[in-house]
PyMOL Python script that loads the backbone (N, CA, C, O; Angstrom):
from pymol import cmd

cmd.read_pdbstr("""\
ATOM      1  N   MET A   1       0.590  -0.777   0.389  1.00  0.00           N
ATOM      2  CA  MET A   1       0.212   0.200  -0.219  1.00  0.00           C
ATOM      3  C   MET A   1       0.757   1.268   0.189  1.00  0.00           C
ATOM      4  O   MET A   1       0.075   2.293   0.209  1.00  0.00           O
ATOM      5  N   THR A   2       2.135   1.296   0.618  1.00  0.00           N
ATOM      6  CA  THR A   2       3.179   2.312   0.770  1.00  0.00           C
ATOM      7  C   THR A   2       3.315   2.834  -0.804  1.00  0.00           C
ATOM      8  O   THR A   2       3.076   3.937  -1.295  1.00  0.00           O
ATOM      9  N   ALA A   3       3.779   1.637  -1.377  1.00  0.00           N
ATOM     10  CA  ALA A   3       4.052   1.839  -2.345  1.00  0.00           C
ATOM     11  C   ALA A   3       2.961   2.249  -3.664  1.00  0.00           C
ATOM     12  O   ALA A   3       3.098   3.235  -4.388  1.00  0.00           O
ATOM     13  N   ALA A   4       2.027   1.380  -3.747  1.00  0.00           N
ATOM     14  CA  ALA A   4       0.707   2.111  -4.517  1.00  0.00           C
ATOM     15  C   ALA A   4       0.778   3.735  -4.056  1.00  0.00           C
ATOM     16  O   ALA A   4       1.051   4.589  -4.900  1.00  0.00           O
ATOM     17  N   LEU A   5       0.553   4.035  -2.872  1.00  0.00           N
ATOM     18  CA  LEU A   5       0.412   5.682  -2.525  1.00  0.00           C
ATOM     19  C   LEU A   5       1.193   6.654  -2.767  1.00  0.00           C
ATOM     20  O   LEU A   5       0.829   7.754  -3.180  1.00  0.00           O
ATOM     21  N   GLU A   6       2.881   6.151  -2.410  1.00  0.00           N
ATOM     22  CA  GLU A   6       4.097   6.745  -3.726  1.00  0.00           C
ATOM     23  C   GLU A   6       3.460   6.507  -5.281  1.00  0.00           C
ATOM     24  O   GLU A   6       3.427   7.481  -6.034  1.00  0.00           O
ATOM     25  N   ALA A   7       3.115   5.607  -5.599  1.00  0.00           N
ATOM     26  CA  ALA A   7       2.568   6.224  -7.074  1.00  0.00           C
ATOM     27  C   ALA A   7       1.669   6.774  -7.725  1.00  0.00           C
ATOM     28  O   ALA A   7       1.506   6.961  -8.931  1.00  0.00           O
ATOM     29  N   ASP A   8       0.899   7.107  -6.528  1.00  0.00           N
ATOM     30  CA  ASP A   8      -0.631   7.821  -6.827  1.00  0.00           C
ATOM     31  C   ASP A   8      -1.395   6.971  -7.666  1.00  0.00           C
ATOM     32  O   ASP A   8      -2.022   7.190  -8.703  1.00  0.00           O
ATOM     33  N   THR A   9      -1.182   5.834  -6.912  1.00  0.00           N
ATOM     34  CA  THR A   9      -2.489   4.886  -7.196  1.00  0.00           C
ATOM     35  C   THR A   9      -3.259   4.542  -5.922  1.00  0.00           C
ATOM     36  O   THR A   9      -3.747   3.412  -5.890  1.00  0.00           O
ATOM     37  N   MET A  10      -3.415   5.222  -5.022  1.00  0.00           N
ATOM     38  CA  MET A  10      -4.123   5.348  -3.678  1.00  0.00           C
ATOM     39  C   MET A  10      -3.899   6.504  -3.394  1.00  0.00           C
ATOM     40  O   MET A  10      -3.032   7.354  -3.598  1.00  0.00           O
ATOM     41  N   THR A  11      -4.790   6.400  -2.906  1.00  0.00           N
ATOM     42  CA  THR A  11      -4.841   8.029  -1.905  1.00  0.00           C
ATOM     43  C   THR A  11      -4.552   7.350  -0.473  1.00  0.00           C
ATOM     44  O   THR A  11      -4.365   6.166  -0.194  1.00  0.00           O
ATOM     45  N   ARG A  12      -4.587   8.802   0.553  1.00  0.00           N
ATOM     46  CA  ARG A  12      -4.441   8.417   2.167  1.00  0.00           C
ATOM     47  C   ARG A  12      -5.378   7.678   2.435  1.00  0.00           C
ATOM     48  O   ARG A  12      -5.222   6.497   2.747  1.00  0.00           O
ATOM     49  N   SER A  13      -6.476   8.249   2.354  1.00  0.00           N
ATOM     50  CA  SER A  13      -8.107   8.049   2.146  1.00  0.00           C
ATOM     51  C   SER A  13      -8.274   6.922   2.508  1.00  0.00           C
ATOM     52  O   SER A  13      -8.634   6.454   3.589  1.00  0.00           O
ATOM     53  N   GLN A  14      -7.835   6.209   0.995  1.00  0.00           N
ATOM     54  CA  GLN A  14      -8.229   4.850   0.411  1.00  0.00           C
ATOM     55  C   GLN A  14      -7.523   4.018   1.109  1.00  0.00           C
ATOM     56  O   GLN A  14      -8.092   2.926   1.110  1.00  0.00           O
ATOM     57  N   ARG A  15      -6.026   3.994   2.031  1.00  0.00           N
ATOM     58  CA  ARG A  15      -5.015   3.387   2.525  1.00  0.00           C
ATOM     59  C   ARG A  15      -5.767   3.236   3.730  1.00  0.00           C
ATOM     60  O   ARG A  15      -5.794   2.125   4.260  1.00  0.00           O
ATOM     61  N   ARG A  16      -6.423   4.262   4.270  1.00  0.00           N
ATOM     62  CA  ARG A  16      -6.286   4.521   5.816  1.00  0.00           C
ATOM     63  C   ARG A  16      -8.199   3.584   5.745  1.00  0.00           C
ATOM     64  O   ARG A  16      -8.516   3.173   6.861  1.00  0.00           O
ATOM     65  N   ALA A  17      -9.030   3.366   4.885  1.00  0.00           N
ATOM     66  CA  ALA A  17      -9.859   2.858   4.859  1.00  0.00           C
ATOM     67  C   ALA A  17      -9.617   0.879   4.705  1.00  0.00           C
ATOM     68  O   ALA A  17     -10.167  -0.034   5.321  1.00  0.00           O
ATOM     69  N   ARG A  18      -8.540   0.864   3.586  1.00  0.00           N
ATOM     70  CA  ARG A  18      -8.458  -0.466   4.362  1.00  0.00           C
ATOM     71  C   ARG A  18      -7.536  -1.143   5.321  1.00  0.00           C
ATOM     72  O   ARG A  18      -7.459  -2.339   5.601  1.00  0.00           O
ATOM     73  N   LEU A  19      -6.507   0.392   5.988  1.00  0.00           N
ATOM     74  CA  LEU A  19      -5.967  -0.844   6.980  1.00  0.00           C
ATOM     75  C   LEU A  19      -7.106  -0.836   8.163  1.00  0.00           C
ATOM     76  O   LEU A  19      -6.967  -1.313   9.289  1.00  0.00           O
ATOM     77  N   ASP A  20      -8.107  -0.269   7.706  1.00  0.00           N
ATOM     78  CA  ASP A  20      -9.527  -0.010   8.555  1.00  0.00           C
ATOM     79  C   ASP A  20      -9.831  -1.444   8.752  1.00  0.00           C
ATOM     80  O   ASP A  20      -9.403  -2.184   9.638  1.00  0.00           O
ATOM     81  N   GLU A  21     -10.460  -1.655   7.994  1.00  0.00           N
ATOM     82  CA  GLU A  21     -10.670  -3.306   7.098  1.00  0.00           C
ATOM     83  C   GLU A  21     -10.002  -4.341   7.851  1.00  0.00           C
ATOM     84  O   GLU A  21     -10.625  -5.222   8.444  1.00  0.00           O
ATOM     85  N   LEU A  22      -8.694  -4.244   7.837  1.00  0.00           N
ATOM     86  CA  LEU A  22      -7.751  -5.333   7.832  1.00  0.00           C
ATOM     87  C   LEU A  22      -7.768  -5.234   9.578  1.00  0.00           C
ATOM     88  O   LEU A  22      -7.502  -6.225  10.257  1.00  0.00           O
ATOM     89  N   ILE A  23      -8.073  -4.076  10.108  1.00  0.00           N
ATOM     90  CA  ILE A  23      -8.315  -4.018  11.834  1.00  0.00           C
ATOM     91  C   ILE A  23      -9.087  -4.842  12.076  1.00  0.00           C
ATOM     92  O   ILE A  23      -8.913  -5.996  12.466  1.00  0.00           O
ATOM     93  N   ALA A  24     -10.097  -4.218  11.830  1.00  0.00           N
ATOM     94  CA  ALA A  24     -11.853  -4.949  11.801  1.00  0.00           C
ATOM     95  C   ALA A  24     -11.694  -6.642  11.343  1.00  0.00           C
ATOM     96  O   ALA A  24     -12.528  -7.356  11.899  1.00  0.00           O
ATOM     97  N   GLU A  25     -10.868  -7.260  10.535  1.00  0.00           N
ATOM     98  CA  GLU A  25     -10.926  -8.745  10.911  1.00  0.00           C
ATOM     99  C   GLU A  25      -9.787  -9.396  11.799  1.00  0.00           C
ATOM    100  O   GLU A  25      -9.720 -10.548  12.228  1.00  0.00           O
ATOM    101  N   ILE A  26      -9.136  -8.607  11.914  1.00  0.00           N
ATOM    102  CA  ILE A  26      -7.815  -9.238  12.871  1.00  0.00           C
ATOM    103  C   ILE A  26      -8.487  -9.090  14.388  1.00  0.00           C
ATOM    104  O   ILE A  26      -8.134  -9.798  15.331  1.00  0.00           O
ATOM    105  N   ARG A  27      -9.362  -8.207  14.464  1.00  0.00           N
ATOM    106  CA  ARG A  27     -10.061  -7.947  15.806  1.00  0.00           C
ATOM    107  C   ARG A  27     -11.423  -9.584  15.829  1.00  0.00           C
ATOM    108  O   ARG A  27     -11.799 -10.396  16.674  1.00  0.00           O
ATOM    109  N   VAL A  28     -11.632  -9.379  14.772  1.00  0.00           N
ATOM    110  CA  VAL A  28     -12.835 -11.144  14.675  1.00  0.00           C
ATOM    111  C   VAL A  28     -11.812 -12.151  15.184  1.00  0.00           C
ATOM    112  O   VAL A  28     -11.950 -12.997  16.068  1.00  0.00           O
ATOM    113  N   ILE A  29     -11.113 -11.965  14.681  1.00  0.00           N
ATOM    114  CA  ILE A  29     -10.362 -13.438  14.394  1.00  0.00           C
ATOM    115  C   ILE A  29      -9.825 -13.636  15.761  1.00  0.00           C
ATOM    116  O   ILE A  29      -9.865 -14.770  16.238  1.00  0.00           O
ATOM    117  N   GLU A  30      -9.352 -12.704  16.404  1.00  0.00           N
ATOM    118  CA  GLU A  30      -9.076 -12.542  17.714  1.00  0.00           C
ATOM    119  C   GLU A  30      -9.622 -12.135  19.054  1.00  0.00           C
ATOM    120  O   GLU A  30      -8.955 -11.896  20.061  1.00  0.00           O
ATOM    121  N   ASP A  31     -11.181 -12.080  18.903  1.00  0.00           N
ATOM    122  CA  ASP A  31     -12.579 -12.094  19.954  1.00  0.00           C
ATOM    123  C   ASP A  31     -12.865 -13.988  19.262  1.00  0.00           C
ATOM    124  O   ASP A  31     -13.046 -14.802  20.167  1.00  0.00           O
ATOM    125  N   ARG A  32     -12.893 -14.566  17.807  1.00  0.00           N
ATOM    126  CA  ARG A  32     -13.166 -15.644  17.839  1.00  0.00           C
ATOM    127  C   ARG A  32     -11.808 -16.523  19.272  1.00  0.00           C
ATOM    128  O   ARG A  32     -12.068 -17.004  20.375  1.00  0.00           O
ATOM    129  N   ARG A  33     -10.893 -16.427  18.777  1.00  0.00           N
ATOM    130  CA  ARG A  33      -9.740 -16.767  19.203  1.00  0.00           C
ATOM    131  C   ARG A  33      -9.934 -17.047  20.584  1.00  0.00           C
ATOM    132  O   ARG A  33      -9.574 -18.149  20.999  1.00  0.00           O
ATOM    133  N   THR A  34     -10.708 -15.802  21.755  1.00  0.00           N
ATOM    134  CA  THR A  34     -10.229 -16.338  22.820  1.00  0.00           C
ATOM    135  C   THR A  34     -11.709 -16.515  23.355  1.00  0.00           C
ATOM    136  O   THR A  34     -11.900 -16.831  24.529  1.00  0.00           O
ATOM    137  N   ARG A  35     -12.882 -16.277  22.360  1.00  0.00           N
ATOM    138  CA  ARG A  35     -14.054 -17.107  23.116  1.00  0.00           C
ATOM    139  C   ARG A  35     -13.760 -18.150  22.897  1.00  0.00           C
ATOM    140  O   ARG A  35     -14.334 -18.886  23.700  1.00  0.00           O
ATOM    141  N   SER A  36     -12.522 -19.253  21.530  1.00  0.00           N
ATOM    142  CA  SER A  36     -12.478 -20.472  21.596  1.00  0.00           C
ATOM    143  C   SER A  36     -11.417 -20.733  22.800  1.00  0.00           C
ATOM    144  O   SER A  36     -11.418 -21.724  23.530  1.00  0.00           O
ATOM    145  N   ASN A  37     -10.902 -20.109  22.833  1.00  0.00           N
ATOM    146  CA  ASN A  37     -10.352 -20.445  24.165  1.00  0.00           C
ATOM    147  C   ASN A  37     -11.055 -20.527  26.329  1.00  0.00           C
ATOM    148  O   ASN A  37     -10.909 -21.307  27.269  1.00  0.00           O
ATOM    149  N   LEU A  38     -11.884 -19.001  26.045  1.00  0.00           N
ATOM    150  CA  LEU A  38     -12.794 -19.422  27.124  1.00  0.00           C
ATOM    151  C   LEU A  38     -13.267 -20.757  27.332  1.00  0.00           C
ATOM    152  O   LEU A  38     -13.131 -21.437  28.350  1.00  0.00           O
ATOM    153  N   ASP A  39     -14.136 -21.218  25.696  1.00  0.00           N
ATOM    154  CA  ASP A  39     -14.723 -22.153  25.981  1.00  0.00           C
ATOM    155  C   ASP A  39     -13.867 -23.015  26.212  1.00  0.00           C
ATOM    156  O   ASP A  39     -14.366 -23.690  27.112  1.00  0.00           O
ATOM    157  N   LEU A  40     -12.503 -23.585  25.874  1.00  0.00           N
ATOM    158  CA  LEU A  40     -11.377 -24.363  26.859  1.00  0.00           C
ATOM    159  C   LEU A  40     -11.706 -24.243  27.674  1.00  0.00           C
ATOM    160  O   LEU A  40     -12.576 -24.898  28.248  1.00  0.00           O
ATOM    161  N   ARG A  41     -11.222 -23.502  27.968  1.00  0.00           N
ATOM    162  CA  ARG A  41     -11.096 -23.523  30.190  1.00  0.00           C
ATOM    163  C   ARG A  41     -12.562 -24.105  30.376  1.00  0.00           C
ATOM    164  O   ARG A  41     -12.541 -25.265  30.788  1.00  0.00           O
ATOM    165  N   GLN A  42     -13.419 -23.749  30.236  1.00  0.00           N
ATOM    166  CA  GLN A  42     -14.539 -24.500  30.579  1.00  0.00           C
ATOM    167  C   GLN A  42     -14.981 -25.412  30.882  1.00  0.00           C
ATOM    168  O   GLN A  42     -15.882 -25.604  31.699  1.00  0.00           O
ATOM    169  N   ILE A  43     -14.153 -26.435  29.990  1.00  0.00           N
ATOM    170  CA  ILE A  43     -14.198 -27.700  29.337  1.00  0.00           C
ATOM    171  C   ILE A  43     -13.629 -28.467  30.390  1.00  0.00           C
ATOM    172  O   ILE A  43     -13.932 -29.547  30.896  1.00  0.00           O
ATOM    173  N   GLN A  44     -12.559 -27.478  30.628  1.00  0.00           N
ATOM    174  CA  GLN A  44     -11.198 -28.256  31.454  1.00  0.00           C
ATOM    175  C   GLN A  44     -11.948 -28.574  32.844  1.00  0.00           C
ATOM    176  O   GLN A  44     -12.136 -29.597  33.501  1.00  0.00           O
ATOM    177  N   ILE A  45     -12.331 -27.043  33.000  1.00  0.00           N
ATOM    178  CA  ILE A  45     -12.536 -26.535  34.724  1.00  0.00           C
ATOM    179  C   ILE A  45     -13.819 -28.043  35.264  1.00  0.00           C
ATOM    180  O   ILE A  45     -13.956 -28.622  36.341  1.00  0.00           O
ATOM    181  N   GLN A  46     -14.627 -28.228  33.735  1.00  0.00           N
ATOM    182  CA  GLN A  46     -15.766 -29.042  34.365  1.00  0.00           C
ATOM    183  C   GLN A  46     -15.020 -30.661  34.479  1.00  0.00           C
ATOM    184  O   GLN A  46     -15.249 -31.390  35.444  1.00  0.00           O
ATOM    185  N   GLN A  47     -14.298 -30.984  33.573  1.00  0.00           N
ATOM    186  CA  GLN A  47     -13.577 -32.295  33.453  1.00  0.00           C
ATOM    187  C   GLN A  47     -13.092 -32.552  34.535  1.00  0.00           C
ATOM    188  O   GLN A  47     -13.255 -33.700  34.947  1.00  0.00           O
ATOM    189  N   LEU A  48     -12.298 -31.541  35.406  1.00  0.00           N
ATOM    190  CA  LEU A  48     -11.619 -31.338  36.710  1.00  0.00           C
ATOM    191  C   LEU A  48     -12.867 -31.512  38.076  1.00  0.00           C
ATOM    192  O   LEU A  48     -12.832 -32.466  38.852  1.00  0.00           O
ATOM    193  N   ARG A  49     -13.688 -30.642  38.138  1.00  0.00           N
ATOM    194  CA  ARG A  49     -14.463 -30.144  39.314  1.00  0.00           C
ATOM    195  C   ARG A  49     -14.963 -31.894  39.843  1.00  0.00           C
ATOM    196  O   ARG A  49     -15.256 -31.881  41.039  1.00  0.00           O
ATOM    197  N   PRO A  50     -15.063 -32.899  39.389  1.00  0.00           N
ATOM    198  CA  PRO A  50     -15.546 -34.013  40.407  1.00  0.00           C
ATOM    199  C   PRO A  50     -13.770 -34.422  40.837  1.00  0.00           C
ATOM    200  O   PRO A  50     -13.567 -35.483  41.428  1.00  0.00           O
ATOM    201  N   SER A  51     -12.879 -33.731  40.574  1.00  0.00           N
ATOM    202  CA  SER A  51     -11.687 -33.987  41.112  1.00  0.00           C
ATOM    203  C   SER A  51     -11.543 -33.595  42.499  1.00  0.00           C
ATOM    204  O   SER A  51     -11.290 -34.256  43.506  1.00  0.00           O
ATOM    205  N   PHE A  52     -11.786 -32.235  42.294  1.00  0.00           N
ATOM    206  CA  PHE A  52     -11.786 -31.049  43.254  1.00  0.00           C
ATOM    207  C   PHE A  52     -13.006 -31.574  44.438  1.00  0.00           C
ATOM    208  O   PHE A  52     -12.794 -31.750  45.638  1.00  0.00           O
ATOM    209  N   GLU A  53     -14.144 -31.735  43.807  1.00  0.00           N
ATOM    210  CA  GLU A  53     -15.014 -32.199  44.573  1.00  0.00           C
ATOM    211  C   GLU A  53     -14.736 -33.442  45.971  1.00  0.00           C
ATOM    212  O   GLU A  53     -15.149 -33.267  47.117  1.00  0.00           O
ATOM    213  N   GLY A  54     -14.061 -34.489  45.561  1.00  0.00           N
ATOM    214  CA  GLY A  54     -13.367 -35.259  46.205  1.00  0.00           C
ATOM    215  C   GLY A  54     -12.506 -34.828  46.995  1.00  0.00           C
ATOM    216  O   GLY A  54     -12.462 -35.406  48.081  1.00  0.00           O
ATOM    217  N   VAL A  55     -11.851 -34.062  46.835  1.00  0.00           N
ATOM    218  CA  VAL A  55     -10.266 -33.357  47.784  1.00  0.00           C
ATOM    219  C   VAL A  55     -11.017 -32.634  48.419  1.00  0.00           C
ATOM    220  O   VAL A  55     -10.913 -32.744  49.640  1.00  0.00           O
ATOM    221  N   LYS A  56     -11.915 -31.763  47.958  1.00  0.00           N
ATOM    222  CA  LYS A  56     -12.701 -31.364  49.703  1.00  0.00           C
ATOM    223  C   LYS A  56     -13.760 -32.090  50.417  1.00  0.00           C
ATOM    224  O   LYS A  56     -13.845 -31.606  51.545  1.00  0.00           O
ATOM    225  N   ASP A  57     -14.263 -32.658  50.314  1.00  0.00           N
ATOM    226  CA  ASP A  57     -14.655 -34.262  51.035  1.00  0.00           C
ATOM    227  C   ASP A  57     -13.855 -34.547  51.408  1.00  0.00           C
ATOM    228  O   ASP A  57     -13.957 -34.787  52.611  1.00  0.00           O
ATOM    229  N   PHE A  58     -12.678 -34.733  50.895  1.00  0.00           N
ATOM    230  CA  PHE A  58     -11.547 -35.426  52.028  1.00  0.00           C
ATOM    231  C   PHE A  58     -11.446 -34.126  53.078  1.00  0.00           C
ATOM    232  O   PHE A  58     -11.967 -34.246  54.187  1.00  0.00           O
ATOM    233  N   THR A  59     -10.882 -33.094  52.775  1.00  0.00           N
ATOM    234  CA  THR A  59     -10.308 -32.477  53.834  1.00  0.00           C
ATOM    235  C   THR A  59     -11.050 -31.838  54.602  1.00  0.00           C
ATOM    236  O   THR A  59     -10.742 -30.770  55.131  1.00  0.00           O
ATOM    237  N   ARG A  60     -12.622 -32.722  54.804  1.00  0.00           N
ATOM    238  CA  ARG A  60     -13.273 -31.785  55.946  1.00  0.00           C
ATOM    239  C   ARG A  60     -13.436 -32.521  56.980  1.00  0.00           C
ATOM    240  O   ARG A  60     -13.923 -32.045  58.006  1.00  0.00           O
TER     241      ARG A  60
END
""", "prot")
cmd.dss("prot")
cmd.show_as("cartoon", "prot")
cmd.util.cbc("prot")
cmd.orient("prot")
């Protein structure tokens, strides 16, 4: 995009618009990854919960 700007085939506002689009795409990907990681953590917690309950009962 910088080369296109230097060659006068793209304006700064066009470059800014394209960068904004790319940033929005990145945010969507990051949000999906964050939600996926949270889902994995919730599954891990559910899998470990019985073990913790057993330990909690044992320590009473």
